[in-house]
CHARMM-style PDB file with segment names, atoms N, HN, CA, C and O in Angstrom:
ATOM      1  N   MET     1    -123.155 135.328  19.207  1.00  0.00      PROA
ATOM      2  CA  MET     1    -122.758 134.263  20.088  1.00  0.00      PROA
ATOM      3  C   MET     1    -121.249 134.318  20.249  1.00  0.00      PROA
ATOM      4  O   MET     1    -120.548 134.881  19.409  1.00  0.00      PROA
ATOM      5  N   LYS     2    -120.758 133.738  21.317  1.00  0.00      PROA
ATOM      6  HN  LYS     2    -121.328 133.280  21.999  1.00  0.00      PROA
ATOM      7  CA  LYS     2    -119.321 133.741  21.604  1.00  0.00      PROA
ATOM      8  C   LYS     2    -118.775 132.322  21.492  1.00  0.00      PROA
ATOM      9  O   LYS     2    -119.488 131.345  21.719  1.00  0.00      PROA
ATOM     10  N   ALA     3    -117.494 132.230  21.138  1.00  0.00      PROA
ATOM     11  HN  ALA     3    -116.914 133.024  20.953  1.00  0.00      PROA
ATOM     12  CA  ALA     3    -116.808 130.941  21.076  1.00  0.00      PROA
ATOM     13  C   ALA     3    -115.353 131.156  21.458  1.00  0.00      PROA
ATOM     14  O   ALA     3    -114.806 132.244  21.280  1.00  0.00      PROA
ATOM     15  N   ILE     4    -114.747 130.129  21.974  1.00  0.00      PROA
ATOM     16  HN  ILE     4    -115.191 129.245  22.118  1.00  0.00      PROA
ATOM     17  CA  ILE     4    -113.321 130.148  22.251  1.00  0.00      PROA
ATOM     18  C   ILE     4    -112.644 129.456  21.078  1.00  0.00      PROA
ATOM     19  O   ILE     4    -112.963 128.312  20.756  1.00  0.00      PROA
ATOM     20  N   VAL     5    -111.707 130.154  20.440  1.00  0.00      PROA
ATOM     21  HN  VAL     5    -111.448 131.084  20.703  1.00  0.00      PROA
ATOM     22  CA  VAL     5    -111.045 129.618  19.253  1.00  0.00      PROA
ATOM     23  C   VAL     5    -109.532 129.633  19.441  1.00  0.00      PROA
ATOM     24  O   VAL     5    -108.998 130.365  20.274  1.00  0.00      PROA
ATOM     25  N   MET     6    -108.855 128.808  18.647  1.00  0.00      PROA
ATOM     26  HN  MET     6    -109.289 128.213  17.970  1.00  0.00      PROA
ATOM     27  CA  MET     6    -107.399 128.826  18.597  1.00  0.00      PROA
ATOM     28  C   MET     6    -106.989 128.729  17.146  1.00  0.00      PROA
ATOM     29  O   MET     6    -107.570 127.961  16.380  1.00  0.00      PROA
ATOM     30  N   ASN     7    -105.995 129.501  16.766  1.00  0.00      PROA
ATOM     31  HN  ASN     7    -105.522 130.125  17.388  1.00  0.00      PROA
ATOM     32  CA  ASN     7    -105.516 129.518  15.389  1.00  0.00      PROA
ATOM     33  C   ASN     7    -104.099 128.985  15.256  1.00  0.00      PROA
ATOM     34  O   ASN     7    -103.513 129.006  14.173  1.00  0.00      PROA
ATOM     35  N   GLU     8    -103.558 128.509  16.363  1.00  0.00      PROA
ATOM     36  HN  GLU     8    -104.034 128.492  17.243  1.00  0.00      PROA
ATOM     37  CA  GLU     8    -102.203 127.969  16.366  1.00  0.00      PROA
ATOM     38  C   GLU     8    -102.049 127.057  17.573  1.00  0.00      PROA
ATOM     39  O   GLU     8    -102.836 127.132  18.517  1.00  0.00      PROA
ATOM     40  N   TYR     9    -101.033 126.193  17.545  1.00  0.00      PROA
ATOM     41  HN  TYR     9    -100.393 126.133  16.778  1.00  0.00      PROA
ATOM     42  CA  TYR     9    -100.727 125.371  18.699  1.00  0.00      PROA
ATOM     43  C   TYR     9    -100.049 126.227  19.754  1.00  0.00      PROA
ATOM     44  O   TYR     9     -99.371 127.202  19.430  1.00  0.00      PROA
ATOM     45  N   GLY    10    -100.233 125.861  21.018  1.00  0.00      PROA
ATOM     46  HN  GLY    10    -100.784 125.069  21.281  1.00  0.00      PROA
ATOM     47  CA  GLY    10     -99.545 126.589  22.067  1.00  0.00      PROA
ATOM     48  C   GLY    10    -100.184 126.393  23.418  1.00  0.00      PROA
ATOM     49  O   GLY    10    -101.087 125.573  23.587  1.00  0.00      PROA
ATOM     50  N   HSD    11     -99.701 127.161  24.381  1.00  0.00      PROA
ATOM     51  HN  HSD    11     -98.968 127.827  24.244  1.00  0.00      PROA
ATOM     52  CA  HSD    11    -100.192 127.112  25.750  1.00  0.00      PROA
ATOM     53  C   HSD    11    -101.583 127.749  25.807  1.00  0.00      PROA
ATOM     54  O   HSD    11    -102.114 128.153  24.772  1.00  0.00      PROA
ATOM     55  N   LYS    12    -102.168 127.843  26.969  1.00  0.00      PROA
ATOM     56  HN  LYS    12    -101.737 127.515  27.809  1.00  0.00      PROA
ATOM     57  CA  LYS    12    -103.538 128.337  27.096  1.00  0.00      PROA
ATOM     58  C   LYS    12    -103.735 129.758  26.577  1.00  0.00      PROA
ATOM     59  O   LYS    12    -104.868 130.168  26.327  1.00  0.00      PROA
ATOM     60  N   ASP    13    -102.655 130.513  26.411  1.00  0.00      PROA
ATOM     61  HN  ASP    13    -101.734 130.179  26.613  1.00  0.00      PROA
ATOM     62  CA  ASP    13    -102.800 131.880  25.926  1.00  0.00      PROA
ATOM     63  C   ASP    13    -103.157 131.969  24.435  1.00  0.00      PROA
ATOM     64  O   ASP    13    -103.457 133.060  23.950  1.00  0.00      PROA
ATOM     65  N   VAL    14    -103.133 130.843  23.691  1.00  0.00      PROA
ATOM     66  HN  VAL    14    -102.889 129.956  24.085  1.00  0.00      PROA
ATOM     67  CA  VAL    14    -103.559 130.867  22.284  1.00  0.00      PROA
ATOM     68  C   VAL    14    -105.085 130.808  22.160  1.00  0.00      PROA
ATOM     69  O   VAL    14    -105.629 131.012  21.074  1.00  0.00      PROA
ATOM     70  N   LEU    15    -105.767 130.531  23.261  1.00  0.00      PROA
ATOM     71  HN  LEU    15    -105.325 130.365  24.143  1.00  0.00      PROA
ATOM     72  CA  LEU    15    -107.234 130.489  23.252  1.00  0.00      PROA
ATOM     73  C   LEU    15    -107.768 131.915  23.334  1.00  0.00      PROA
ATOM     74  O   LEU    15    -107.405 132.671  24.235  1.00  0.00      PROA
ATOM     75  N   LYS    16    -108.628 132.274  22.393  1.00  0.00      PROA
ATOM     76  HN  LYS    16    -108.923 131.660  21.661  1.00  0.00      PROA
ATOM     77  CA  LYS    16    -109.179 133.627  22.334  1.00  0.00      PROA
ATOM     78  C   LYS    16    -110.695 133.570  22.224  1.00  0.00      PROA
ATOM     79  O   LYS    16    -111.249 132.716  21.531  1.00  0.00      PROA
ATOM     80  N   GLU    17    -111.353 134.482  22.910  1.00  0.00      PROA
ATOM     81  HN  GLU    17    -110.904 135.176  23.473  1.00  0.00      PROA
ATOM     82  CA  GLU    17    -112.810 134.592  22.784  1.00  0.00      PROA
ATOM     83  C   GLU    17    -113.119 135.376  21.514  1.00  0.00      PROA
ATOM     84  O   GLU    17    -112.526 136.423  21.251  1.00  0.00      PROA
ATOM     85  N   GLN    18    -114.055 134.850  20.736  1.00  0.00      PROA
ATOM     86  HN  GLN    18    -114.537 134.000  20.950  1.00  0.00      PROA
ATOM     87  CA  GLN    18    -114.414 135.503  19.487  1.00  0.00      PROA
ATOM     88  C   GLN    18    -115.934 135.506  19.345  1.00  0.00      PROA
ATOM     89  O   GLN    18    -116.605 134.558  19.751  1.00  0.00      PROA
ATOM     90  N   LYS    19    -116.464 136.569  18.770  1.00  0.00      PROA
ATOM     91  HN  LYS    19    -115.919 137.340  18.440  1.00  0.00      PROA
ATOM     92  CA  LYS    19    -117.906 136.660  18.547  1.00  0.00      PROA
ATOM     93  C   LYS    19    -118.232 136.259  17.120  1.00  0.00      PROA
ATOM     94  O   LYS    19    -117.505 136.595  16.185  1.00  0.00      PROA
ATOM     95  N   PHE    20    -119.336 135.534  16.965  1.00  0.00      PROA
ATOM     96  HN  PHE    20    -119.926 135.261  17.725  1.00  0.00      PROA
ATOM     97  CA  PHE    20    -119.817 135.080  15.669  1.00  0.00      PROA
ATOM     98  C   PHE    20    -121.300 135.403  15.551  1.00  0.00      PROA
ATOM     99  O   PHE    20    -121.993 135.569  16.555  1.00  0.00      PROA
ATOM    100  N   GLU    21    -121.774 135.489  14.321  1.00  0.00      PROA
ATOM    101  HN  GLU    21    -121.211 135.353  13.506  1.00  0.00      PROA
ATOM    102  CA  GLU    21    -123.214 135.623  14.126  1.00  0.00      PROA
ATOM    103  C   GLU    21    -123.866 134.280  14.441  1.00  0.00      PROA
ATOM    104  O   GLU    21    -123.302 133.220  14.167  1.00  0.00      PROA
ATOM    105  N   ARG    22    -125.054 134.344  15.017  1.00  0.00      PROA
ATOM    106  HN  ARG    22    -125.512 135.205  15.240  1.00  0.00      PROA
ATOM    107  CA  ARG    22    -125.776 133.114  15.326  1.00  0.00      PROA
ATOM    108  C   ARG    22    -126.136 132.420  14.019  1.00  0.00      PROA
ATOM    109  O   ARG    22    -126.712 133.043  13.128  1.00  0.00      PROA
ATOM    110  N   PRO    23    -125.802 131.133  13.891  1.00  0.00      PROA
ATOM    111  CA  PRO    23    -126.136 130.424  12.648  1.00  0.00      PROA
ATOM    112  C   PRO    23    -127.648 130.221  12.514  1.00  0.00      PROA
ATOM    113  O   PRO    23    -128.369 130.160  13.510  1.00  0.00      PROA
ATOM    114  N   THR    24    -128.104 130.121  11.296  1.00  0.00      PROA
ATOM    115  HN  THR    24    -127.519 130.170  10.487  1.00  0.00      PROA
ATOM    116  CA  THR    24    -129.513 129.844  11.027  1.00  0.00      PROA
ATOM    117  C   THR    24    -129.636 128.365  10.709  1.00  0.00      PROA
ATOM    118  O   THR    24    -129.057 127.898   9.729  1.00  0.00      PROA
ATOM    119  N   PRO    25    -130.381 127.617  11.520  1.00  0.00      PROA
ATOM    120  CA  PRO    25    -130.491 126.180  11.252  1.00  0.00      PROA
ATOM    121  C   PRO    25    -131.288 125.909   9.973  1.00  0.00      PROA
ATOM    122  O   PRO    25    -132.268 126.590   9.670  1.00  0.00      PROA
ATOM    123  N   GLU    26    -130.844 124.915   9.249  1.00  0.00      PROA
ATOM    124  HN  GLU    26    -130.048 124.362   9.495  1.00  0.00      PROA
ATOM    125  CA  GLU    26    -131.559 124.479   8.062  1.00  0.00      PROA
ATOM    126  C   GLU    26    -132.569 123.413   8.470  1.00  0.00      PROA
ATOM    127  O   GLU    26    -132.627 123.017   9.634  1.00  0.00      PROA
ATOM    128  N   GLU    27    -133.353 122.957   7.522  1.00  0.00      PROA
ATOM    129  HN  GLU    27    -133.306 123.279   6.577  1.00  0.00      PROA
ATOM    130  CA  GLU    27    -134.373 121.957   7.808  1.00  0.00      PROA
ATOM    131  C   GLU    27    -133.728 120.707   8.410  1.00  0.00      PROA
ATOM    132  O   GLU    27    -132.740 120.195   7.883  1.00  0.00      PROA
ATOM    133  N   GLY    28    -134.291 120.227   9.509  1.00  0.00      PROA
ATOM    134  HN  GLY    28    -135.093 120.643   9.937  1.00  0.00      PROA
ATOM    135  CA  GLY    28    -133.776 119.040  10.179  1.00  0.00      PROA
ATOM    136  C   GLY    28    -132.630 119.321  11.130  1.00  0.00      PROA
ATOM    137  O   GLY    28    -132.064 118.386  11.696  1.00  0.00      PROA
ATOM    138  N   GLN    29    -132.265 120.602  11.326  1.00  0.00      PROA
ATOM    139  HN  GLN    29    -132.724 121.362  10.866  1.00  0.00      PROA
ATOM    140  CA  GLN    29    -131.189 120.982  12.240  1.00  0.00      PROA
ATOM    141  C   GLN    29    -131.748 121.779  13.406  1.00  0.00      PROA
ATOM    142  O   GLN    29    -132.833 122.354  13.321  1.00  0.00      PROA
ATOM    143  N   VAL    30    -130.996 121.806  14.491  1.00  0.00      PROA
ATOM    144  HN  VAL    30    -130.114 121.340  14.560  1.00  0.00      PROA
ATOM    145  CA  VAL    30    -131.373 122.591  15.668  1.00  0.00      PROA
ATOM    146  C   VAL    30    -130.148 123.340  16.172  1.00  0.00      PROA
ATOM    147  O   VAL    30    -129.016 122.988  15.841  1.00  0.00      PROA
ATOM    148  N   ILE    31    -130.378 124.362  16.963  1.00  0.00      PROA
ATOM    149  HN  ILE    31    -131.297 124.648  17.231  1.00  0.00      PROA
ATOM    150  CA  ILE    31    -129.305 125.060  17.670  1.00  0.00      PROA
ATOM    151  C   ILE    31    -129.372 124.622  19.127  1.00  0.00      PROA
ATOM    152  O   ILE    31    -130.442 124.624  19.734  1.00  0.00      PROA
ATOM    153  N   VAL    32    -128.233 124.250  19.679  1.00  0.00      PROA
ATOM    154  HN  VAL    32    -127.363 124.248  19.186  1.00  0.00      PROA
ATOM    155  CA  VAL    32    -128.164 123.766  21.054  1.00  0.00      PROA
ATOM    156  C   VAL    32    -127.429 124.798  21.893  1.00  0.00      PROA
ATOM    157  O   VAL    32    -126.328 125.218  21.537  1.00  0.00      PROA
ATOM    158  N   LYS    33    -128.025 125.208  22.996  1.00  0.00      PROA
ATOM    159  HN  LYS    33    -128.919 124.868  23.285  1.00  0.00      PROA
ATOM    160  CA  LYS    33    -127.380 126.137  23.914  1.00  0.00      PROA
ATOM    161  C   LYS    33    -126.524 125.336  24.893  1.00  0.00      PROA
ATOM    162  O   LYS    33    -127.017 124.423  25.556  1.00  0.00      PROA
ATOM    163  N   VAL    34    -125.250 125.680  24.979  1.00  0.00      PROA
ATOM    164  HN  VAL    34    -124.849 126.421  24.441  1.00  0.00      PROA
ATOM    165  CA  VAL    34    -124.324 124.978  25.863  1.00  0.00      PROA
ATOM    166  C   VAL    34    -124.178 125.801  27.143  1.00  0.00      PROA
ATOM    167  O   VAL    34    -123.817 126.977  27.097  1.00  0.00      PROA
ATOM    168  N   ASN    35    -124.459 125.178  28.273  1.00  0.00      PROA
ATOM    169  HN  ASN    35    -124.752 124.222  28.311  1.00  0.00      PROA
ATOM    170  CA  ASN    35    -124.345 125.851  29.564  1.00  0.00      PROA
ATOM    171  C   ASN    35    -123.043 125.546  30.284  1.00  0.00      PROA
ATOM    172  O   ASN    35    -122.609 126.318  31.139  1.00  0.00      PROA
ATOM    173  N   ALA    36    -122.417 124.426  29.943  1.00  0.00      PROA
ATOM    174  HN  ALA    36    -122.770 123.799  29.249  1.00  0.00      PROA
ATOM    175  CA  ALA    36    -121.173 124.040  30.608  1.00  0.00      PROA
ATOM    176  C   ALA    36    -120.393 123.114  29.687  1.00  0.00      PROA
ATOM    177  O   ALA    36    -120.954 122.482  28.793  1.00  0.00      PROA
ATOM    178  N   THR    37    -119.113 123.050  29.920  1.00  0.00      PROA
ATOM    179  HN  THR    37    -118.657 123.564  30.646  1.00  0.00      PROA
ATOM    180  CA  THR    37    -118.247 122.163  29.151  1.00  0.00      PROA
ATOM    181  C   THR    37    -117.112 121.707  30.058  1.00  0.00      PROA
ATOM    182  O   THR    37    -117.030 122.131  31.211  1.00  0.00      PROA
ATOM    183  N   SER    38    -116.253 120.862  29.557  1.00  0.00      PROA
ATOM    184  HN  SER    38    -116.320 120.517  28.620  1.00  0.00      PROA
ATOM    185  CA  SER    38    -115.123 120.398  30.356  1.00  0.00      PROA
ATOM    186  C   SER    38    -113.915 120.193  29.447  1.00  0.00      PROA
ATOM    187  O   SER    38    -114.035 120.174  28.222  1.00  0.00      PROA
ATOM    188  N   ILE    39    -112.774 120.044  30.060  1.00  0.00      PROA
ATOM    189  HN  ILE    39    -112.676 120.059  31.055  1.00  0.00      PROA
ATOM    190  CA  ILE    39    -111.524 119.806  29.345  1.00  0.00      PROA
ATOM    191  C   ILE    39    -110.958 118.477  29.842  1.00  0.00      PROA
ATOM    192  O   ILE    39    -110.867 118.240  31.046  1.00  0.00      PROA
ATOM    193  N   ASN    40    -110.585 117.627  28.910  1.00  0.00      PROA
ATOM    194  HN  ASN    40    -110.659 117.819  27.931  1.00  0.00      PROA
ATOM    195  CA  ASN    40    -109.962 116.346  29.229  1.00  0.00      PROA
ATOM    196  C   ASN    40    -108.467 116.433  28.923  1.00  0.00      PROA
ATOM    197  O   ASN    40    -108.041 117.333  28.199  1.00  0.00      PROA
ATOM    198  N   PRO    41    -107.668 115.518  29.460  1.00  0.00      PROA
ATOM    199  CA  PRO    41    -106.230 115.569  29.191  1.00  0.00      PROA
ATOM    200  C   PRO    41    -105.894 115.579  27.692  1.00  0.00      PROA
ATOM    201  O   PRO    41    -104.946 116.254  27.293  1.00  0.00      PROA
ATOM    202  N   ILE    42    -106.626 114.866  26.873  1.00  0.00      PROA
ATOM    203  HN  ILE    42    -107.396 114.318  27.198  1.00  0.00      PROA
ATOM    204  CA  ILE    42    -106.345 114.850  25.435  1.00  0.00      PROA
ATOM    205  C   ILE    42    -106.550 116.228  24.814  1.00  0.00      PROA
ATOM    206  O   ILE    42    -105.869 116.572  23.848  1.00  0.00      PROA
ATOM    207  N   ASP    43    -107.477 117.020  25.350  1.00  0.00      PROA
ATOM    208  HN  ASP    43    -108.030 116.740  26.134  1.00  0.00      PROA
ATOM    209  CA  ASP    43    -107.767 118.345  24.798  1.00  0.00      PROA
ATOM    210  C   ASP    43    -106.557 119.267  24.875  1.00  0.00      PROA
ATOM    211  O   ASP    43    -106.197 119.891  23.877  1.00  0.00      PROA
ATOM    212  N   TRP    44    -105.922 119.365  26.047  1.00  0.00      PROA
ATOM    213  HN  TRP    44    -106.215 118.857  26.858  1.00  0.00      PROA
ATOM    214  CA  TRP    44    -104.780 120.271  26.155  1.00  0.00      PROA
ATOM    215  C   TRP    44    -103.573 119.719  25.427  1.00  0.00      PROA
ATOM    216  O   TRP    44    -102.731 120.490  24.966  1.00  0.00      PROA
ATOM    217  N   LYS    45    -103.463 118.393  25.309  1.00  0.00      PROA
ATOM    218  HN  LYS    45    -104.147 117.767  25.683  1.00  0.00      PROA
ATOM    219  CA  LYS    45    -102.348 117.810  24.540  1.00  0.00      PROA
ATOM    220  C   LYS    45    -102.493 118.146  23.059  1.00  0.00      PROA
ATOM    221  O   LYS    45    -101.505 118.451  22.392  1.00  0.00      PROA
ATOM    222  N   LEU    46    -103.711 118.092  22.548  1.00  0.00      PROA
ATOM    223  HN  LEU    46    -104.514 117.844  23.090  1.00  0.00      PROA
ATOM    224  CA  LEU    46    -103.961 118.501  21.160  1.00  0.00      PROA
ATOM    225  C   LEU    46    -103.660 119.984  20.980  1.00  0.00      PROA
ATOM    226  O   LEU    46    -103.008 120.377  20.013  1.00  0.00      PROA
ATOM    227  N   ARG    47    -104.136 120.807  21.916  1.00  0.00      PROA
ATOM    228  HN  ARG    47    -104.666 120.487  22.702  1.00  0.00      PROA
ATOM    229  CA  ARG    47    -103.933 122.255  21.825  1.00  0.00      PROA
ATOM    230  C   ARG    47    -102.449 122.620  21.806  1.00  0.00      PROA
ATOM    231  O   ARG    47    -102.038 123.503  21.052  1.00  0.00      PROA
ATOM    232  N   GLU    48    -101.657 121.958  22.617  1.00  0.00      PROA
ATOM    233  HN  GLU    48    -101.991 121.241  23.229  1.00  0.00      PROA
ATOM    234  CA  GLU    48    -100.234 122.287  22.688  1.00  0.00      PROA
ATOM    235  C   GLU    48     -99.422 121.671  21.556  1.00  0.00      PROA
ATOM    236  O   GLU    48     -98.234 121.963  21.415  1.00  0.00      PROA
ATOM    237  N   GLY    49    -100.061 120.806  20.733  1.00  0.00      PROA
ATOM    238  HN  GLY    49    -101.025 120.568  20.847  1.00  0.00      PROA
ATOM    239  CA  GLY    49     -99.379 120.263  19.563  1.00  0.00      PROA
ATOM    240  C   GLY    49     -98.664 118.947  19.781  1.00  0.00      PROA
ATOM    241  O   GLY    49     -97.931 118.499  18.899  1.00  0.00      PROA
ATOM    242  N   TYR    50     -98.855 118.308  20.936  1.00  0.00      PROA
ATOM    243  HN  TYR    50     -99.451 118.672  21.652  1.00  0.00      PROA
ATOM    244  CA  TYR    50     -98.181 117.037  21.198  1.00  0.00      PROA
ATOM    245  C   TYR    50     -98.598 115.936  20.226  1.00  0.00      PROA
ATOM    246  O   TYR    50     -97.819 115.022  19.956  1.00  0.00      PROA
ATOM    247  N   LEU    51     -99.809 116.015  19.703  1.00  0.00      PROA
ATOM    248  HN  LEU    51    -100.442 116.758  19.923  1.00  0.00      PROA
ATOM    249  CA  LEU    51    -100.316 114.975  18.810  1.00  0.00      PROA
ATOM    250  C   LEU    51    -100.425 115.471  17.370  1.00  0.00      PROA
ATOM    251  O   LEU    51    -101.180 114.912  16.575  1.00  0.00      PROA
ATOM    252  N   LYS    52     -99.686 116.504  17.039  1.00  0.00      PROA
ATOM    253  HN  LYS    52     -99.072 116.959  17.685  1.00  0.00      PROA
ATOM    254  CA  LYS    52     -99.743 117.138  15.722  1.00  0.00      PROA
ATOM    255  C   LYS    52     -99.421 116.133  14.607  1.00  0.00      PROA
ATOM    256  O   LYS    52    -100.139 116.083  13.608  1.00  0.00      PROA
ATOM    257  N   ILE    53     -98.370 115.344  14.754  1.00  0.00      PROA
ATOM    258  HN  ILE    53     -97.786 115.385  15.565  1.00  0.00      PROA
ATOM    259  CA  ILE    53     -97.980 114.381  13.720  1.00  0.00      PROA
ATOM    260  C   ILE    53     -99.030 113.291  13.593  1.00  0.00      PROA
ATOM    261  O   ILE    53     -99.373 112.896  12.478  1.00  0.00      PROA
ATOM    262  N   TRP    54     -99.547 112.795  14.714  1.00  0.00      PROA
ATOM    263  HN  TRP    54     -99.268 113.115  15.619  1.00  0.00      PROA
ATOM    264  CA  TRP    54    -100.576 111.754  14.695  1.00  0.00      PROA
ATOM    265  C   TRP    54    -101.826 112.250  13.965  1.00  0.00      PROA
ATOM    266  O   TRP    54    -102.403 111.522  13.159  1.00  0.00      PROA
ATOM    267  N   CYS    55    -102.242 113.486  14.246  1.00  0.00      PROA
ATOM    268  HN  CYS    55    -101.773 114.078  14.902  1.00  0.00      PROA
ATOM    269  CA  CYS    55    -103.419 114.049  13.582  1.00  0.00      PROA
ATOM    270  C   CYS    55    -103.189 114.198  12.081  1.00  0.00      PROA
ATOM    271  O   CYS    55    -104.084 113.910  11.287  1.00  0.00      PROA
ATOM    272  N   LEU    56    -102.009 114.641  11.689  1.00  0.00      PROA
ATOM    273  HN  LEU    56    -101.282 114.875  12.334  1.00  0.00      PROA
ATOM    274  CA  LEU    56    -101.697 114.815  10.278  1.00  0.00      PROA
ATOM    275  C   LEU    56    -101.707 113.477   9.558  1.00  0.00      PROA
ATOM    276  O   LEU    56    -102.251 113.369   8.458  1.00  0.00      PROA
ATOM    277  N   LEU    57    -101.114 112.458  10.163  1.00  0.00      PROA
ATOM    278  HN  LEU    57    -100.673 112.545  11.056  1.00  0.00      PROA
ATOM    279  CA  LEU    57    -101.087 111.128   9.542  1.00  0.00      PROA
ATOM    280  C   LEU    57    -102.500 110.576   9.371  1.00  0.00      PROA
ATOM    281  O   LEU    57    -102.827 110.012   8.327  1.00  0.00      PROA
ATOM    282  N   ASN    58    -103.329 110.737  10.389  1.00  0.00      PROA
ATOM    283  HN  ASN    58    -103.063 111.194  11.237  1.00  0.00      PROA
ATOM    284  CA  ASN    58    -104.702 110.245  10.289  1.00  0.00      PROA
ATOM    285  C   ASN    58    -105.483 111.007   9.216  1.00  0.00      PROA
ATOM    286  O   ASN    58    -106.297 110.417   8.505  1.00  0.00      PROA
ATOM    287  N   PHE    59    -105.241 112.297   9.100  1.00  0.00      PROA
ATOM    288  HN  PHE    59    -104.580 112.776   9.677  1.00  0.00      PROA
ATOM    289  CA  PHE    59    -105.908 113.095   8.068  1.00  0.00      PROA
ATOM    290  C   PHE    59    -105.483 112.626   6.685  1.00  0.00      PROA
ATOM    291  O   PHE    59    -106.318 112.511   5.788  1.00  0.00      PROA
ATOM    292  N   LEU    60    -104.207 112.358   6.502  1.00  0.00      PROA
ATOM    293  HN  LEU    60    -103.528 112.451   7.230  1.00  0.00      PROA
ATOM    294  CA  LEU    60    -103.705 111.938   5.188  1.00  0.00      PROA
ATOM    295  C   LEU    60    -104.130 110.514   4.834  1.00  0.00      PROA
ATOM    296  O   LEU    60    -104.372 110.215   3.665  1.00  0.00      PROA
ATOM    297  N   LEU    61    -104.222 109.636   5.829  1.00  0.00      PROA
ATOM    298  HN  LEU    61    -104.025 109.879   6.779  1.00  0.00      PROA
ATOM    299  CA  LEU    61    -104.562 108.239   5.569  1.00  0.00      PROA
ATOM    300  C   LEU    61    -106.049 108.004   5.379  1.00  0.00      PROA
ATOM    301  O   LEU    61    -106.450 107.095   4.653  1.00  0.00      PROA
ATOM    302  N   PHE    62    -106.865 108.819   6.028  1.00  0.00      PROA
ATOM    303  HN  PHE    62    -106.539 109.558   6.618  1.00  0.00      PROA
ATOM    304  CA  PHE    62    -108.314 108.579   5.953  1.00  0.00      PROA
ATOM    305  C   PHE    62    -108.929 109.733   5.270  1.00  0.00      PROA
ATOM    306  OT1 PHE    62    -110.146 109.765   5.086  1.00  0.00      PROA
TER     307      PHE     62
END
């Protein structure tokens, strides 16, 4: 299966297509095939690192 991954903050060029082995679902789990997706304004702001401090604070507090 393919996925788009990012390993660092940055512009759209940090997004890379990567292949993974198909996961094996455990009891009570399913695999869902995704045919389409979308990007919201918060998505690219997170990707570029604009909310990096906010995310870190929330991770540390909760």
